[in-house]
Structures are given as C-alpha cells and as structure tokens.
N, C-alpha and C positions, 0 to 999 in steps of 0.2 A: 902224580907223584899227592900233590897237596888237595887233590878230589877225594884222593884215597883216603888221607887223614884227617877229612874233613868230616868223612862218609864214617869211619871208624869212631870218632868224638862224637858224634851225633847219636852212633847205637850206645854207645858207652854210657852216655846223658839218658836215654830212652830209658836204658835197662836199671838204673840208679835212680832215677825216680819213679819206676815200676816197683823197685824194691825198698824206697822209703816208703812209698804209700799201703804196700802191705803189711809192712812192720808198724805203720801209723793204724791201719786197721785190724790187726791181733793185739796192739798194744789197748785199743778203746776195750774190743770185748774183753778182755783181760780186767780192767776197771770195772767194767760194766758188771763182770762175775762178780770180783770183790765185793761191791757194794753191796750185791743183791744176797749174797750168803757167806761171806767171810773170806778170809787167805788162806783158810786150809785146803788144799786139793782134797785132801782124803773124804773130807765130809762136805765136797761144794762139787758136786759134779759139772757143773756148768764151767767154774773155773778147771777143771782138768780138761775138759772140751778144749776151752780158751788157750790154755797151754799145749795143748798136744797139736792145735793147728798152729802157733807159734812156732814152734819145733821143725812141723813138717814145712815151715815156711822157712828153714834154718836163722829164725830170728835168734840173738844170740843171748845165751842163758844171763847175761848183766846186766840187757834190754828186760829181759821178764821181770827179772828180779825186779828192777827198777818201776816197772808197771804197778807192780802188785804193792810196792811201799808209797807209793803215787797217790793209790786207790786208797792208802790207809790211812795215809794222812789229816791231820783235822782240816778240815777246809779247802783239800786237795781238790784233782780232777774226779770231774764228777758227768757222765752223759747217759744220757737217755737215746732209745732207738725210737724214731720216729718215722715211718712210711709214707712217702707219698705215692701219687698216680697221678699219669695222663698220657697221654699220645703222643707218640713221635708223628714226625710224616708218614703219609700213606696208611694212618688207620693203624699202625702198630701202638698196642698196648705194654704201656712200662708201668715196673713196679721198683720203687727207687730207696731201698736201706740206708737210713742215716742215723750216724751215733753223733749226736750233738750236746753242745751245751749252751746253746744259745739258739732259740728255733727260731726266733725273729732273724737271725744272720742266716743259718739253712733255708727259710722256705721264699727268700727274698732270693738268695744264689739258684736253687733249684727253679723257680720261674723264671728266674734271667736265662737260662740254659735252655728250657724248653723254648721262650720267644725268639731267641739269638738261634735257633733251627729250626723254624717253624712250626714247633709242637704246640701244644696245650695243658698246661699243669691241673689235675682236676681235683675235682672233689674226694673226700674220703669213700671208699665205696665204688667208684665214676667205672674203673676196672677191673676192679679186686674180683668180680663176678668170672673174671673169663680164668682164672686162674687157682688151682687148691695149694697150698700150702703143706708142707711136707716135710719129713726127716729128713736128710739125706747123709748118707756115709761112703767116703772113698777109701778103697783101701788099695793096697798094691798087689795084683795077681798072683805075685810071685811066693805072696805071702798064706794063700789059699790053695791050701792039699789038695781038696775033694769040693770042687766048685758045688756040684748039686749035692753033696751031702750036706753044705754048711746052707744052702738054700733051702731044705728041707727043715734043718735044725731052725731056723731064724725063721721060718714060715708061723711058728706057735709064739715068736715075739713080736710081731706084728708085721714081719716085711709082707711089703706088697710088688715089689717090681727090684730084679735086680739083671743090671745091664751093663755091657761096656760102656766106657766113656771115658775121657779126658783129664787131666787136672790143667790147674791153670798155665803150666807149664808146657802143658800139650804130651805130657805124657800119659800111659795106658795106663786105665783104671779099671776098678771094679766099683759100680753107683749101687747103693742100698739104698732104697725107698721105703719110709713106712708113713704111717699115719703121724702127724706134728705131735697128737697126743700121746701116741705111742715112743716118744722120742728116747725117754728116759728108758725104757725098757728092752730096747734098741742098744743104746749105749750099755747099759750091763752086760746082756747078751756076749757082745764084743770083747769087752774086758775080761769076761769069764773066760772066753777062747783065746784070751791075750792076744788079741788081733789089733796091732795098729790103725790105726787110721789117718791118711793122708788130709784128712777132712772130714769135719762135721760139723753140721749145724743144720739150717731149716734153709728151703728154696721154695719158693713159690713156682710151679709148674704148669705150663698152660692146658687147658682140653683141649684146644687145638692151636692149631700155627697156619701161619700166612704167607706164601711164598712171592718174593717182590724179586722185579730184574735187577740189574748190576748198578743201575743207576739209582733207583731206589732204595735200594739198601746202602750204597756212601752216603745218604743223605739220614739215615737211622743212625748208622757208625757216625757220625758225624758228630749227634745229640750223643752219642753213649759215651763216647770219649771226651763231651764235654764233662758229662757228670761225673765221668770217673774219674778225672784233675781235680775235682773237687776233696778235699780232704773229710768232709764230713761222710761223704757218702762212702756206703762200707760195700755193698753190694746192688746191682742191676740185674733186673730180671724181663725179658718180653718174650712176645708170641711169635717172634718168625721161625720160618722153618729153616 
C-alpha cells in the first residue's frame, strides 16, 4: 500500500510540475506578445494566438489577465526569444527555443544541460540548416466538417501540409503547416472560418530524420528532459525519427 501511495504522489507531482511548466511558457508568450503589439487582442494577432494557446492549455482567466498586466506595468517583466542550437548524443540535432530576461543565465544553463548529457552546444546556424521553420496550427478533428474541402480552401492561404498528429497530452489533432512567412494569412483564414486552434505557433521541422536504438534514444531523451525542466526553455525540436 505504501508503494502505491508513493507512486501516486510521484505521478501527481510530475503532473503538477508539467502544468506549471506549460503555464510559465504560456505566460511568457503573452508577455512577449503584449510588449510587441499592445494589450488589445483585437488588434494584436500575436496576443490572440498566445491567449488561445493559454486557454487550450486550461490556463485560468485570472492568470492570463495577470500576465497581460505584468507586461503593461512600467519596469515589469520583459522576455526575448533566443534560439540555441546543438547536438545531443548520437548526432541528433536539437533546436532549443527559449524566452529569457537574462541571456547570460540562460546560455550558461543550456550549455550545462548539453555538457551533462554528453551533448554539445553549437553556434548559430550549426544545425539550423537541418530544419525548416514553419507555421503550425493544431485543430480538433471533430471541429472539421469536411477535411478535403478545408484543405482545398486553405491551399489558397499557404497550406503546405495537413496531417494527423497528437497534442501535448496525446489527444488526436489535425496539424496544418504553412511557410513561417505565411503564418498571419493562415491564422486569419482559420479565424474567418471560426475554427478554434488547440495550439498555434512556429515549429522547426527536420528535412530528414535519424533512427535510433532504444539505448541511444534513452541518451537523447535524458538531455531533452533536462532542457525541458529549465524555466527559460519554451520548446525543443529534434530530428529523431
């Protein structure tokens, strides 16, 4: 019985930590969007996107409002997106997106995570050529009445790929991809059709992927988990199959 409660406590703690990480990421996205385009989501498409992502993550309304207020306060929170590139063990390329208010702290921590897990932090451009940055939207399959018709309509707004995928919780979603430069056009097209997004943002899509053995995979996951546990790290992309 004692082992059961210990396991349950560990599961609850892990879930709580994961939720806290997601809320931190959403909060920083909101702050950056407000700083860039103001507090009115009607005129700030980046803020609309950030708020929608927060709502999809079940972030409470008061926390969303608090993030907007913190961004508006004089001398309040301010974050910049900084991208780090490097190699995990076994030649796996990683793109690490951070939101930081202290680049000295962030680069030191990111480098430490790579070094601790037998990886190597590279310079800008060292692995970026292995990926293409794209706009990515996830929508619920049940919200789409006619998938083929929607695909044909969205091609005129820059749709490059539509595929079955999963959200962060493992739920089935339809993923829409477009050129990063066409993100705004795709966002407007979905809003005009009142199609709510589970998430919307950019992603680094690998041009090719690498197969790993189970043992090699465990080595890479160890590094990814360390990076994911860092408050400054927003998202991590890799070229594993």
